[in-house]
Backbone atoms as SQL, in Angstrom:
CREATE TABLE atoms (id INTEGER PRIMARY KEY, chain TEXT, resi INTEGER, resn TEXT, atom TEXT, x REAL, y REAL, z REAL);
INSERT INTO atoms VALUES
  (1, 'A', 1, 'ALA', 'N', -5.219, 6.157, 8.234),
  (2, 'A', 1, 'ALA', 'CA', -6.647, 6.134, 7.986),
  (3, 'A', 1, 'ALA', 'C', -7.354, 6.794, 9.160),
  (4, 'A', 2, 'ASP', 'N', -8.375, 7.548, 8.864),
  (5, 'A', 2, 'ASP', 'CA', -9.192, 8.197, 9.894),
  (6, 'A', 2, 'ASP', 'C', -10.648, 8.001, 9.507),
  (7, 'A', 3, 'THR', 'N', -11.361, 7.187, 10.283),
  (8, 'A', 3, 'THR', 'CA', -12.766, 6.904, 9.990),
  (9, 'A', 3, 'THR', 'C', -13.677, 7.511, 11.047),
  (10, 'A', 4, 'THR', 'N', -13.176, 8.517, 11.758),
  (11, 'A', 4, 'THR', 'CA', -13.994, 9.177, 12.774),
  (12, 'A', 4, 'THR', 'C', -15.015, 10.087, 12.106),
  (13, 'A', 5, 'ARG', 'N', -15.912, 10.601, 12.891),
  (14, 'A', 5, 'ARG', 'CA', -16.961, 11.489, 12.384),
  (15, 'A', 5, 'ARG', 'C', -16.536, 12.940, 12.607),
  (16, 'A', 6, 'LEU', 'N', -16.417, 13.697, 11.553),
  (17, 'A', 6, 'LEU', 'CA', -16.042, 15.101, 11.670),
  (18, 'A', 6, 'LEU', 'C', -17.211, 15.912, 12.209),
  (19, 'A', 7, 'GLY', 'N', -16.988, 16.638, 13.285),
  (20, 'A', 7, 'GLY', 'CA', -18.028, 17.497, 13.846),
  (21, 'A', 7, 'GLY', 'C', -19.249, 16.747, 14.318),
  (22, 'A', 8, 'GLY', 'N', -19.115, 15.438, 14.629),
  (23, 'A', 8, 'GLY', 'CA', -20.250, 14.647, 15.105),
  (24, 'A', 8, 'GLY', 'C', -21.196, 14.226, 13.996),
  (25, 'A', 9, 'GLY', 'N', -20.865, 14.511, 12.736),
  (26, 'A', 9, 'GLY', 'CA', -21.749, 14.167, 11.615),
  (27, 'A', 9, 'GLY', 'C', -21.521, 12.749, 11.133),
  (28, 'A', 10, 'SER', 'N', -21.738, 12.544, 9.859),
  (29, 'A', 10, 'SER', 'CA', -21.593, 11.204, 9.293),
  (30, 'A', 10, 'SER', 'C', -20.116, 10.879, 9.096),
  (31, 'A', 11, 'PRO', 'N', -19.779, 9.568, 9.006),
  (32, 'A', 11, 'PRO', 'CA', -18.392, 9.197, 8.743),
  (33, 'A', 11, 'PRO', 'C', -17.923, 9.805, 7.422),
  (34, 'A', 12, 'VAL', 'N', -16.681, 10.224, 7.370),
  (35, 'A', 12, 'VAL', 'CA', -16.178, 10.880, 6.167),
  (36, 'A', 12, 'VAL', 'C', -15.490, 9.906, 5.214),
  (37, 'A', 13, 'PHE', 'N', -15.279, 8.685, 5.631),
  (38, 'A', 13, 'PHE', 'CA', -14.569, 7.721, 4.802),
  (39, 'A', 13, 'PHE', 'C', -15.360, 7.410, 3.539),
  (40, 'A', 14, 'TYR', 'N', -14.745, 7.544, 2.370),
  (41, 'A', 14, 'TYR', 'CA', -15.351, 7.288, 1.061),
  (42, 'A', 14, 'TYR', 'C', -16.527, 8.225, 0.770),
  (43, 'A', 15, 'LYS', 'N', -16.622, 9.327, 1.430),
  (44, 'A', 15, 'LYS', 'CA', -17.755, 10.229, 1.220),
  (45, 'A', 15, 'LYS', 'C', -17.551, 11.008, -0.088),
  (46, 'A', 16, 'HIS', 'N', -18.563, 10.961, -0.953),
  (47, 'A', 16, 'HIS', 'CA', -18.529, 11.732, -2.190),
  (48, 'A', 16, 'HIS', 'C', -19.949, 11.825, -2.744),
  (49, 'A', 17, 'GLY', 'N', -20.097, 12.204, -3.999),
  (50, 'A', 17, 'GLY', 'CA', -21.399, 12.472, -4.589),
  (51, 'A', 17, 'GLY', 'C', -22.374, 11.309, -4.570),
  (52, 'A', 18, 'ILE', 'N', -21.889, 10.080, -4.725),
  (53, 'A', 18, 'ILE', 'CA', -22.783, 8.921, -4.733),
  (54, 'A', 18, 'ILE', 'C', -23.104, 8.478, -3.307),
  (55, 'A', 19, 'TYR', 'N', -22.079, 8.355, -2.456),
  (56, 'A', 19, 'TYR', 'CA', -22.264, 7.917, -1.060),
  (57, 'A', 19, 'TYR', 'C', -22.255, 9.160, -0.170),
  (58, 'A', 20, 'LYS', 'N', -23.340, 9.892, -0.163),
  (59, 'A', 20, 'LYS', 'CA', -23.401, 11.183, 0.520),
  (60, 'A', 20, 'LYS', 'C', -23.220, 11.069, 2.032),
  (61, 'A', 21, 'SER', 'N', -23.601, 9.953, 2.622),
  (62, 'A', 21, 'SER', 'CA', -23.424, 9.781, 4.067),
  (63, 'A', 21, 'SER', 'C', -22.188, 8.938, 4.384),
  (64, 'A', 22, 'GLY', 'N', -21.387, 8.648, 3.395),
  (65, 'A', 22, 'GLY', 'CA', -20.227, 7.780, 3.567),
  (66, 'A', 22, 'GLY', 'C', -20.548, 6.385, 3.075),
  (67, 'A', 23, 'TYR', 'N', -19.552, 5.622, 2.731),
  (68, 'A', 23, 'TYR', 'CA', -19.730, 4.261, 2.242),
  (69, 'A', 23, 'TYR', 'C', -19.891, 3.352, 3.461),
  (70, 'A', 24, 'ILE', 'N', -21.114, 3.268, 3.990),
  (71, 'A', 24, 'ILE', 'CA', -21.384, 2.573, 5.242),
  (72, 'A', 24, 'ILE', 'C', -22.585, 1.632, 5.096),
  (73, 'A', 25, 'HIS', 'N', -22.646, 0.672, 6.009),
  (74, 'A', 25, 'HIS', 'CA', -23.794, -0.232, 6.109),
  (75, 'A', 25, 'HIS', 'C', -24.064, -0.425, 7.593),
  (76, 'A', 26, 'LYS', 'N', -25.269, -0.068, 8.039),
  (77, 'A', 26, 'LYS', 'CA', -25.658, -0.149, 9.449),
  (78, 'A', 26, 'LYS', 'C', -24.640, 0.551, 10.340),
  (79, 'A', 27, 'GLY', 'N', -24.180, 1.717, 9.893),
  (80, 'A', 27, 'GLY', 'CA', -23.270, 2.541, 10.684),
  (81, 'A', 27, 'GLY', 'C', -21.824, 2.116, 10.664),
  (82, 'A', 28, 'GLN', 'N', -21.473, 1.062, 9.905),
  (83, 'A', 28, 'GLN', 'CA', -20.096, 0.579, 9.858),
  (84, 'A', 28, 'GLN', 'C', -19.461, 0.865, 8.505),
  (85, 'A', 29, 'ILE', 'N', -18.221, 1.305, 8.544),
  (86, 'A', 29, 'ILE', 'CA', -17.449, 1.568, 7.334),
  (87, 'A', 29, 'ILE', 'C', -17.283, 0.275, 6.539),
  (88, 'A', 30, 'MET', 'N', -17.448, 0.362, 5.238),
  (89, 'A', 30, 'MET', 'CA', -17.205, -0.784, 4.360),
  (90, 'A', 30, 'MET', 'C', -15.898, -0.518, 3.617),
  (91, 'A', 31, 'GLY', 'N', -15.023, -1.469, 3.596),
  (92, 'A', 31, 'GLY', 'CA', -13.819, -1.331, 2.796),
  (93, 'A', 31, 'GLY', 'C', -12.564, -1.002, 3.580),
  (94, 'A', 32, 'HIS', 'N', -12.618, -0.929, 4.913),
  (95, 'A', 32, 'HIS', 'CA', -11.397, -0.728, 5.700),
  (96, 'A', 32, 'HIS', 'C', -11.484, -1.559, 6.973),
  (97, 'A', 33, 'HIS', 'N', -10.406, -2.245, 7.300),
  (98, 'A', 33, 'HIS', 'CA', -10.422, -3.194, 8.419),
  (99, 'A', 33, 'HIS', 'C', -10.563, -2.552, 9.798),
  (100, 'A', 34, 'VAL', 'N', -10.280, -1.259, 9.962),
  (101, 'A', 34, 'VAL', 'CA', -10.404, -0.667, 11.304),
  (102, 'A', 34, 'VAL', 'C', -11.843, -0.361, 11.669),
  (103, 'A', 35, 'GLY', 'N', -12.730, -0.317, 10.702),
  (104, 'A', 35, 'GLY', 'CA', -14.133, -0.026, 10.981),
  (105, 'A', 35, 'GLY', 'C', -14.375, 1.452, 11.215),
  (106, 'A', 36, 'SER', 'N', -15.528, 1.759, 11.795),
  (107, 'A', 36, 'SER', 'CA', -15.924, 3.144, 12.027),
  (108, 'A', 36, 'SER', 'C', -15.308, 3.685, 13.309),
  (109, 'A', 37, 'ASP', 'N', -15.230, 5.004, 13.420),
  (110, 'A', 37, 'ASP', 'CA', -14.801, 5.691, 14.639),
  (111, 'A', 37, 'ASP', 'C', -13.413, 5.245, 15.084),
  (112, 'A', 38, 'ALA', 'N', -12.464, 5.241, 14.139),
  (113, 'A', 38, 'ALA', 'CA', -11.127, 4.734, 14.433),
  (114, 'A', 38, 'ALA', 'C', -10.062, 5.501, 13.653),
  (115, 'A', 39, 'THR', 'N', -8.825, 5.346, 14.115),
  (116, 'A', 39, 'THR', 'CA', -7.670, 5.838, 13.371),
  (117, 'A', 39, 'THR', 'C', -6.649, 4.714, 13.292),
  (118, 'A', 40, 'ALA', 'N', -5.839, 4.716, 12.243),
  (119, 'A', 40, 'ALA', 'CA', -4.797, 3.706, 12.067),
  (120, 'A', 40, 'ALA', 'C', -3.599, 4.337, 11.368),
  (121, 'A', 41, 'PHE', 'N', -2.418, 3.906, 11.789),
  (122, 'A', 41, 'PHE', 'CA', -1.163, 4.350, 11.184),
  (123, 'A', 41, 'PHE', 'C', -0.350, 3.106, 10.866),
  (124, 'A', 42, 'SER', 'N', 0.147, 3.011, 9.638),
  (125, 'A', 42, 'SER', 'CA', 0.909, 1.842, 9.207),
  (126, 'A', 42, 'SER', 'C', 2.185, 2.261, 8.509),
  (127, 'A', 43, 'ALA', 'N', 3.199, 1.401, 8.639),
  (128, 'A', 43, 'ALA', 'CA', 4.454, 1.595, 7.915),
  (129, 'A', 43, 'ALA', 'C', 4.979, 0.219, 7.524),
  (130, 'A', 44, 'GLU', 'N', 5.503, 0.131, 6.312),
  (131, 'A', 44, 'GLU', 'CA', 6.050, -1.144, 5.846),
  (132, 'A', 44, 'GLU', 'C', 7.409, -0.906, 5.214),
  (133, 'A', 45, 'LEU', 'N', 8.351, -1.764, 5.568),
  (134, 'A', 45, 'LEU', 'CA', 9.676, -1.754, 4.974),
  (135, 'A', 45, 'LEU', 'C', 9.807, -3.026, 4.160),
  (136, 'A', 46, 'ARG', 'N', 10.114, -2.872, 2.882),
  (137, 'A', 46, 'ARG', 'CA', 10.202, -4.022, 1.982),
  (138, 'A', 46, 'ARG', 'C', 11.609, -4.044, 1.379),
  (139, 'A', 47, 'TYR', 'N', 12.217, -5.220, 1.370),
  (140, 'A', 47, 'TYR', 'CA', 13.572, -5.376, 0.851),
  (141, 'A', 47, 'TYR', 'C', 13.573, -6.470, -0.205),
  (142, 'A', 48, 'ASP', 'N', 13.905, -6.099, -1.434),
  (143, 'A', 48, 'ASP', 'CA', 14.039, -7.065, -2.513),
  (144, 'A', 48, 'ASP', 'C', 15.487, -7.535, -2.536),
  (145, 'A', 49, 'HIS', 'N', 15.754, -8.628, -1.850),
  (146, 'A', 49, 'HIS', 'CA', 17.115, -9.144, -1.730),
  (147, 'A', 49, 'HIS', 'C', 17.656, -9.607, -3.076),
  (148, 'A', 50, 'SER', 'N', 16.805, -10.261, -3.825),
  (149, 'A', 50, 'SER', 'CA', 17.173, -10.729, -5.158),
  (150, 'A', 50, 'SER', 'C', 15.899, -10.811, -5.978),
  (151, 'A', 51, 'GLU', 'N', 16.035, -11.273, -7.201),
  (152, 'A', 51, 'GLU', 'CA', 14.862, -11.411, -8.059),
  (153, 'A', 51, 'GLU', 'C', 13.876, -12.430, -7.486),
  (154, 'A', 52, 'ARG', 'N', 14.366, -13.356, -6.665),
  (155, 'A', 52, 'ARG', 'CA', 13.516, -14.427, -6.132),
  (156, 'A', 52, 'ARG', 'C', 13.173, -14.289, -4.652),
  (157, 'A', 53, 'LEU', 'N', 13.826, -13.390, -3.915),
  (158, 'A', 53, 'LEU', 'CA', 13.588, -13.301, -2.473),
  (159, 'A', 53, 'LEU', 'C', 13.231, -11.869, -2.070),
  (160, 'A', 54, 'THR', 'N', 12.055, -11.728, -1.451),
  (161, 'A', 54, 'THR', 'CA', 11.594, -10.442, -0.939),
  (162, 'A', 54, 'THR', 'C', 11.231, -10.618, 0.533),
  (163, 'A', 55, 'MET', 'N', 11.666, -9.670, 1.365),
  (164, 'A', 55, 'MET', 'CA', 11.358, -9.701, 2.798),
  (165, 'A', 55, 'MET', 'C', 10.644, -8.404, 3.168),
  (166, 'A', 56, 'ASN', 'N', 9.772, -8.475, 4.172),
  (167, 'A', 56, 'ASN', 'CA', 9.088, -7.261, 4.594),
  (168, 'A', 56, 'ASN', 'C', 8.887, -7.241, 6.101),
  (169, 'A', 57, 'LEU', 'N', 8.785, -6.032, 6.632),
  (170, 'A', 57, 'LEU', 'CA', 8.517, -5.772, 8.035),
  (171, 'A', 57, 'LEU', 'C', 7.409, -4.739, 8.079),
  (172, 'A', 58, 'LEU', 'N', 6.358, -5.020, 8.844),
  (173, 'A', 58, 'LEU', 'CA', 5.184, -4.159, 8.898),
  (174, 'A', 58, 'LEU', 'C', 4.901, -3.782, 10.343),
  (175, 'A', 59, 'ALA', 'N', 4.589, -2.508, 10.580),
  (176, 'A', 59, 'ALA', 'CA', 4.162, -2.025, 11.892),
  (177, 'A', 59, 'ALA', 'C', 2.844, -1.291, 11.716),
  (178, 'A', 60, 'ASN', 'N', 1.932, -1.470, 12.684),
  (179, 'A', 60, 'ASN', 'CA', 0.607, -0.866, 12.589),
  (180, 'A', 60, 'ASN', 'C', 0.147, -0.475, 13.986),
  (181, 'A', 61, 'TYR', 'N', -0.454, 0.706, 14.107),
  (182, 'A', 61, 'TYR', 'CA', -1.054, 1.159, 15.364),
  (183, 'A', 61, 'TYR', 'C', -2.483, 1.579, 15.061),
  (184, 'A', 62, 'GLN', 'N', -3.441, 1.104, 15.880),
  (185, 'A', 62, 'GLN', 'CA', -4.854, 1.426, 15.661),
  (186, 'A', 62, 'GLN', 'C', -5.510, 1.819, 16.976),
  (187, 'A', 63, 'GLU', 'N', -6.424, 2.760, 16.896),
  (188, 'A', 63, 'GLU', 'CA', -7.307, 3.092, 18.014),
  (189, 'A', 63, 'GLU', 'C', -8.730, 3.007, 17.503),
  (190, 'A', 64, 'ARG', 'N', -9.534, 2.158, 18.137),
  (191, 'A', 64, 'ARG', 'CA', -10.937, 1.981, 17.762),
  (192, 'A', 64, 'ARG', 'C', -11.830, 2.518, 18.869),
  (193, 'A', 65, 'GLY', 'N', -13.015, 2.965, 18.494),
  (194, 'A', 65, 'GLY', 'CA', -13.946, 3.519, 19.472),
  (195, 'A', 65, 'GLY', 'C', -13.472, 4.855, 19.997),
  (196, 'A', 66, 'LYS', 'N', -13.012, 5.719, 19.090),
  (197, 'A', 66, 'LYS', 'CA', -12.423, 7.001, 19.479),
  (198, 'A', 66, 'LYS', 'C', -13.377, 7.865, 20.302),
  (199, 'A', 67, 'SER', 'N', -14.676, 7.735, 20.092),
  (200, 'A', 67, 'SER', 'CA', -15.637, 8.563, 20.824),
  (201, 'A', 67, 'SER', 'C', -16.130, 7.884, 22.102),
  (202, 'A', 68, 'LEU', 'N', -15.634, 6.675, 22.408),
  (203, 'A', 68, 'LEU', 'CA', -16.077, 5.936, 23.592),
  (204, 'A', 68, 'LEU', 'C', -15.159, 6.193, 24.778),
  (205, 'A', 69, 'ALA', 'N', -15.666, 5.929, 25.981),
  (206, 'A', 69, 'ALA', 'CA', -14.862, 6.108, 27.197),
  (207, 'A', 69, 'ALA', 'C', -13.706, 5.106, 27.234),
  (208, 'A', 70, 'ILE', 'N', -13.957, 3.858, 26.813),
  (209, 'A', 70, 'ILE', 'CA', -12.912, 2.833, 26.746),
  (210, 'A', 70, 'ILE', 'C', -12.564, 2.615, 25.282),
  (211, 'A', 71, 'LYS', 'N', -11.324, 2.878, 24.928),
  (212, 'A', 71, 'LYS', 'CA', -10.866, 2.725, 23.550),
  (213, 'A', 71, 'LYS', 'C', -10.110, 1.404, 23.406),
  (214, 'A', 72, 'GLU', 'N', -10.249, 0.778, 22.248),
  (215, 'A', 72, 'GLU', 'CA', -9.495, -0.434, 21.937),
  (216, 'A', 72, 'GLU', 'C', -8.259, -0.007, 21.157),
  (217, 'A', 73, 'LYS', 'N', -7.070, -0.385, 21.644),
  (218, 'A', 73, 'LYS', 'CA', -5.819, 0.020, 21.006),
  (219, 'A', 73, 'LYS', 'C', -5.031, -1.223, 20.592),
  (220, 'A', 74, 'HIS', 'N', -4.505, -1.181, 19.372),
  (221, 'A', 74, 'HIS', 'CA', -3.734, -2.295, 18.814),
  (222, 'A', 74, 'HIS', 'C', -2.338, -1.819, 18.442),
  (223, 'A', 75, 'GLN', 'N', -1.332, -2.612, 18.833),
  (224, 'A', 75, 'GLN', 'CA', 0.041, -2.421, 18.369),
  (225, 'A', 75, 'GLN', 'C', 0.425, -3.727, 17.688),
  (226, 'A', 76, 'GLN', 'N', 0.615, -3.657, 16.368),
  (227, 'A', 76, 'GLN', 'CA', 0.836, -4.874, 15.589),
  (228, 'A', 76, 'GLN', 'C', 2.187, -4.808, 14.884),
  (229, 'A', 77, 'ALA', 'N', 2.795, -5.970, 14.731),
  (230, 'A', 77, 'ALA', 'CA', 4.029, -6.095, 13.953),
  (231, 'A', 77, 'ALA', 'C', 3.972, -7.411, 13.192),
  (232, 'A', 78, 'GLU', 'N', 4.584, -7.405, 12.015),
  (233, 'A', 78, 'GLU', 'CA', 4.602, -8.608, 11.179),
  (234, 'A', 78, 'GLU', 'C', 5.909, -8.648, 10.414),
  (235, 'A', 79, 'ILE', 'N', 6.446, -9.847, 10.262),
  (236, 'A', 79, 'ILE', 'CA', 7.632, -10.059, 9.439),
  (237, 'A', 79, 'ILE', 'C', 7.290, -11.161, 8.442),
  (238, 'A', 80, 'GLY', 'N', 7.795, -11.041, 7.220),
  (239, 'A', 80, 'GLY', 'CA', 7.454, -12.037, 6.216),
  (240, 'A', 80, 'GLY', 'C', 8.483, -12.116, 5.112),
  (241, 'A', 81, 'ALA', 'N', 8.360, -13.174, 4.324),
  (242, 'A', 81, 'ALA', 'CA', 9.246, -13.372, 3.179),
  (243, 'A', 81, 'ALA', 'C', 8.511, -14.134, 2.086),
  (244, 'A', 82, 'ASP', 'N', 8.881, -13.837, 0.853),
  (245, 'A', 82, 'ASP', 'CA', 8.387, -14.542, -0.322),
  (246, 'A', 82, 'ASP', 'C', 9.614, -15.036, -1.085),
  (247, 'A', 83, 'TRP', 'N', 9.677, -16.342, -1.317),
  (248, 'A', 83, 'TRP', 'CA', 10.837, -16.938, -1.971),
  (249, 'A', 83, 'TRP', 'C', 10.398, -17.710, -3.195),
  (250, 'A', 84, 'GLY', 'N', 10.916, -17.307, -4.342),
  (251, 'A', 84, 'GLY', 'CA', 10.643, -18.001, -5.591),
  (252, 'A', 84, 'GLY', 'C', 11.591, -19.177, -5.736),
  (253, 'A', 85, 'VAL', 'N', 11.129, -20.381, -5.391),
  (254, 'A', 85, 'VAL', 'CA', 11.949, -21.586, -5.465),
  (255, 'A', 85, 'VAL', 'C', 12.318, -21.852, -6.916),
  (256, 'A', 86, 'THR', 'N', 11.324, -21.751, -7.789),
  (257, 'A', 86, 'THR', 'CA', 11.533, -21.838, -9.233),
  (258, 'A', 86, 'THR', 'C', 10.717, -20.707, -9.857),
  (259, 'A', 87, 'SER', 'N', 10.704, -20.639, -11.170),
  (260, 'A', 87, 'SER', 'CA', 9.907, -19.604, -11.832),
  (261, 'A', 87, 'SER', 'C', 8.412, -19.839, -11.654),
  (262, 'A', 88, 'GLN', 'N', 8.027, -21.061, -11.260),
  (263, 'A', 88, 'GLN', 'CA', 6.619, -21.395, -11.091),
  (264, 'A', 88, 'GLN', 'C', 6.187, -21.606, -9.636),
  (265, 'A', 89, 'LEU', 'N', 7.123, -21.879, -8.744),
  (266, 'A', 89, 'LEU', 'CA', 6.791, -22.219, -7.363),
  (267, 'A', 89, 'LEU', 'C', 7.281, -21.134, -6.404),
  (268, 'A', 90, 'MET', 'N', 6.348, -20.591, -5.589),
  (269, 'A', 90, 'MET', 'CA', 6.656, -19.538, -4.614),
  (270, 'A', 90, 'MET', 'C', 6.289, -20.038, -3.220),
  (271, 'A', 91, 'VAL', 'N', 7.156, -19.790, -2.253),
  (272, 'A', 91, 'VAL', 'CA', 6.887, -20.101, -0.851),
  (273, 'A', 91, 'VAL', 'C', 6.719, -18.775, -0.115),
  (274, 'A', 92, 'ASN', 'N', 5.643, -18.666, 0.679),
  (275, 'A', 92, 'ASN', 'CA', 5.353, -17.459, 1.452),
  (276, 'A', 92, 'ASN', 'C', 5.358, -17.826, 2.930),
  (277, 'A', 93, 'ALA', 'N', 5.950, -16.983, 3.757),
  (278, 'A', 93, 'ALA', 'CA', 5.933, -17.201, 5.201),
  (279, 'A', 93, 'ALA', 'C', 5.724, -15.861, 5.902),
  (280, 'A', 94, 'ARG', 'N', 4.906, -15.867, 6.958),
  (281, 'A', 94, 'ARG', 'CA', 4.610, -14.659, 7.736),
  (282, 'A', 94, 'ARG', 'C', 4.459, -15.029, 9.210),
  (283, 'A', 95, 'TYR', 'N', 4.886, -14.117, 10.076),
  (284, 'A', 95, 'TYR', 'CA', 4.610, -14.220, 11.506),
  (285, 'A', 95, 'TYR', 'C', 4.298, -12.818, 12.007),
  (286, 'A', 96, 'GLY', 'N', 3.318, -12.724, 12.890),
  (287, 'A', 96, 'GLY', 'CA', 2.990, -11.429, 13.453),
  (288, 'A', 96, 'GLY', 'C', 2.343, -11.556, 14.810),
  (289, 'A', 97, 'PHE', 'N', 2.223, -10.426, 15.475),
  (290, 'A', 97, 'PHE', 'CA', 1.526, -10.394, 16.754),
  (291, 'A', 97, 'PHE', 'C', 0.760, -9.089, 16.872),
  (292, 'A', 98, 'ASP', 'N', -0.234, -9.105, 17.742),
  (293, 'A', 98, 'ASP', 'CA', -1.113, -7.963, 17.977),
  (294, 'A', 98, 'ASP', 'C', -1.268, -7.810, 19.490),
  (295, 'A', 99, 'MET', 'N', -0.680, -6.760, 20.058),
  (296, 'A', 99, 'MET', 'CA', -0.852, -6.468, 21.482),
  (297, 'A', 99, 'MET', 'C', -2.038, -5.509, 21.596),
  (298, 'A', 100, 'VAL', 'N', -3.079, -5.931, 22.329),
  (299, 'A', 100, 'VAL', 'CA', -4.329, -5.185, 22.364),
  (300, 'A', 100, 'VAL', 'C', -4.635, -4.716, 23.783),
  (301, 'A', 101, 'ASP', 'N', -4.937, -3.441, 23.917),
  (302, 'A', 101, 'ASP', 'CA', -5.479, -2.887, 25.158),
  (303, 'A', 101, 'ASP', 'C', -6.992, -2.826, 24.996),
  (304, 'A', 102, 'ASN', 'N', -7.720, -3.380, 25.931),
  (305, 'A', 102, 'ASN', 'CA', -9.180, -3.293, 25.976),
  (306, 'A', 102, 'ASN', 'C', -9.862, -4.001, 24.805),
  (307, 'A', 103, 'TRP', 'N', -9.487, -5.269, 24.561),
  (308, 'A', 103, 'TRP', 'CA', -10.081, -6.070, 23.486),
  (309, 'A', 103, 'TRP', 'C', -11.597, -6.101, 23.636),
  (310, 'A', 104, 'ASN', 'N', -12.302, -5.825, 22.541),
  (311, 'A', 104, 'ASN', 'CA', -13.764, -5.727, 22.523),
  (312, 'A', 104, 'ASN', 'C', -14.292, -4.708, 23.530),
  (313, 'A', 105, 'PHE', 'N', -13.469, -3.688, 23.799),
  (314, 'A', 105, 'PHE', 'CA', -13.821, -2.569, 24.688),
  (315, 'A', 105, 'PHE', 'C', -14.038, -3.008, 26.134),
  (316, 'A', 106, 'VAL', 'N', -13.366, -4.102, 26.526),
  (317, 'A', 106, 'VAL', 'CA', -13.393, -4.581, 27.908),
  (318, 'A', 106, 'VAL', 'C', -12.003, -4.322, 28.488),
  (319, 'A', 107, 'PRO', 'N', -11.900, -3.637, 29.632),
  (320, 'A', 107, 'PRO', 'CA', -10.579, -3.318, 30.186),
  (321, 'A', 107, 'PRO', 'C', -9.700, -4.555, 30.353),
  (322, 'A', 108, 'GLY', 'N', -8.436, -4.414, 29.970),
  (323, 'A', 108, 'GLY', 'CA', -7.468, -5.496, 30.087),
  (324, 'A', 108, 'GLY', 'C', -6.585, -5.557, 28.861),
  (325, 'A', 109, 'ASP', 'N', -5.552, -6.383, 28.952),
  (326, 'A', 109, 'ASP', 'CA', -4.579, -6.528, 27.877),
  (327, 'A', 109, 'ASP', 'C', -4.617, -7.942, 27.322),
  (328, 'A', 110, 'ASP', 'N', -4.455, -8.083, 26.031),
  (329, 'A', 110, 'ASP', 'CA', -4.380, -9.379, 25.357),
  (330, 'A', 110, 'ASP', 'C', -3.296, -9.307, 24.295),
  (331, 'A', 111, 'THR', 'N', -2.708, -10.449, 23.972),
  (332, 'A', 111, 'THR', 'CA', -1.750, -10.548, 22.878),
  (333, 'A', 111, 'THR', 'C', -2.148, -11.724, 21.999),
  (334, 'A', 112, 'PHE', 'N', -2.190, -11.490, 20.702),
  (335, 'A', 112, 'PHE', 'CA', -2.547, -12.520, 19.731),
  (336, 'A', 112, 'PHE', 'C', -1.359, -12.737, 18.798),
  (337, 'A', 113, 'HIS', 'N', -1.092, -13.988, 18.457),
  (338, 'A', 113, 'HIS', 'CA', -0.029, -14.345, 17.521),
  (339, 'A', 113, 'HIS', 'C', -0.675, -14.984, 16.294),
  (340, 'A', 114, 'PHE', 'N', -0.096, -14.743, 15.137),
  (341, 'A', 114, 'PHE', 'CA', -0.629, -15.357, 13.929),
  (342, 'A', 114, 'PHE', 'C', 0.518, -15.666, 12.973),
  (343, 'A', 115, 'GLY', 'N', 0.302, -16.646, 12.147),
  (344, 'A', 115, 'GLY', 'CA', 1.328, -17.053, 11.191),
  (345, 'A', 115, 'GLY', 'C', 0.705, -17.574, 9.915),
  (346, 'A', 116, 'GLU', 'N', 1.537, -17.645, 8.907),
  (347, 'A', 116, 'GLU', 'CA', 1.085, -18.129, 7.600),
  (348, 'A', 116, 'GLU', 'C', 2.253, -18.816, 6.922),
  (349, 'A', 117, 'LEU', 'N', 1.984, -19.923, 6.301),
  (350, 'A', 117, 'LEU', 'CA', 2.947, -20.611, 5.463),
  (351, 'A', 117, 'LEU', 'C', 2.186, -21.057, 4.231),
  (352, 'A', 118, 'GLY', 'N', 2.641, -20.654, 3.063),
  (353, 'A', 118, 'GLY', 'CA', 1.888, -20.963, 1.858),
  (354, 'A', 118, 'GLY', 'C', 2.767, -21.344, 0.685),
  (355, 'A', 119, 'LEU', 'N', 2.159, -22.052, -0.233),
  (356, 'A', 119, 'LEU', 'CA', 2.794, -22.407, -1.502),
  (357, 'A', 119, 'LEU', 'C', 1.944, -21.840, -2.613),
  (358, 'A', 120, 'GLU', 'N', 2.593, -21.285, -3.615),
  (359, 'A', 120, 'GLU', 'CA', 1.892, -20.715, -4.759),
  (360, 'A', 120, 'GLU', 'C', 2.516, -21.321, -6.015),
  (361, 'A', 121, 'TYR', 'N', 1.680, -21.939, -6.818),
  (362, 'A', 121, 'TYR', 'CA', 2.165, -22.533, -8.067),
  (363, 'A', 121, 'TYR', 'C', 1.538, -21.796, -9.250),
  (364, 'A', 122, 'ARG', 'N', 2.366, -21.337, -10.137),
  (365, 'A', 122, 'ARG', 'CA', 1.891, -20.604, -11.330),
  (366, 'A', 122, 'ARG', 'C', 2.116, -21.462, -12.569),
  (367, 'A', 123, 'TRP', 'N', 1.097, -21.554, -13.396),
  (368, 'A', 123, 'TRP', 'CA', 1.248, -22.309, -14.646),
  (369, 'A', 123, 'TRP', 'C', 0.838, -21.499, -15.828);
């Protein structure tokens, strides 16, 4: 994803006949998590082990504030699995981390960890 401004003009993300200046609100991109003036690269590896078990590995790199002197950079990784216990019950698990340079455009390094454990019942 590239939400930077081409030639210093308006953001190009979602730009077309209806949203002539880009799909934005108060200068911020709507519809993408990196926001305005940023680039992001993602890759996901998904393995369907069986009909009931799927595992995935996700890597993401983001640079925000591309036109600023201090840029915010993210290196993210996530691992997860979805397991169908029965035809109606699914268990989801995820763990990930985000190593950030210059969080909120303030010099320094931070690391954030996040996780998810969920149950899904289908009827």
